[in-house]
N, C-alpha and C positions, 0 to 999 in steps of 0.2 A: 371679214368684218374687222373694222378698225376699233380703236378704243372708244371713240365718240359714239359710234353705232352701238357698241356693246353697252355703254352707259345708258343710252336712250332706250334700248330694249329692256334693260334691267329696271329702269324707272317705270316703264310701261307694264312691268310684270309679265313679260313674255318669255323670260328665260326660266327653264325648268331646273337647270343646275349648271355649275361651272366645274370643269374638270381640268386639273393641272396635271399634264402628262409628262412623266419623267422619261427623258430620252437618254440614249447613250452619250457619255461625255459630260455629264453634269448639266445638261440643258433641259429646260422645261418649256412646254408649250401650253398655252391656255386655250381651252375651247369652251364655247357655250353650247348647251344642248337645248334645242327648242323643237317641240313636236316630234321627238325621235330622231332629229337630224343634228349632226355636229357642225359647228361653225368655228373654225380655228381663228384665233386673233392674228391680225396682220398689221404690219407697220404702214406708214404713209405711202410707201412705194409698192404696197401689195405683197411684200415678202412676209414669210412666217415671222412672227414676233417672238423672239427668244427671251426667256426669263432666266435669272440666275438661281433663284431659290423660292421656297414657299413664301418667305417674308417679302421678296421682291414682288410676287404676285399679290400678296395682301396689300402692299403699298399701292399698287396699281389700281386696286378695286376698293380702296378705303372709303370712297365717297358713294359707293353703290349701296342700295338697300341689301340687307342680309339675304343671302341665297344659299342653297345647298352647295357645298364646296368640297370637292374630293381630290385626293392625290391618286393618280393612276400610274401603276407600273405595268408596262406591257411585258408579256412573256417572250423570252428569246430562246426558249428551249427548242423550238422548231428549227431555228437557225443553228444552234450549237450542237444539238443531239440528233437532229433529223426526225424529231417528233412532228406529228401533224398539228395544225393550228387548233384543232378541236381537243387536243390532249390536255391543254392547260389554258385557263382563262386569265385575263388580266387581273391584277390585284387592285382593288378600288377601296381606298380608305377615306372615310369622312374626316374633314379637317374643320377646326374652328374657323369661322369666317374672319373674325378679328383676332389679332395677336393678344396674348395675355399680358404682354409687356407694353402694349400701346398706351400712350398718354392721353 
């Protein structure tokens, strides 16, 4: 899903929530959740769209209607310590949709 499609779905009220997923290396990926399925944001070439920060994501979605917006940190314990994926869930933290410092 590209930014234009994401915006159209948001305007139509079809998006349940937006999740900003924190990846290793300080990269974030934005996904839209609709009817239980995840749709990651892609660029114009169809590649995963990488964001630099929470504020970068807020700037990207500033013209959208307000939606539930979460920061998601996935667990890496299974890779680091050999624990099973069921041993620990991802950490999901609600974020303010708009920045407090926006003008």
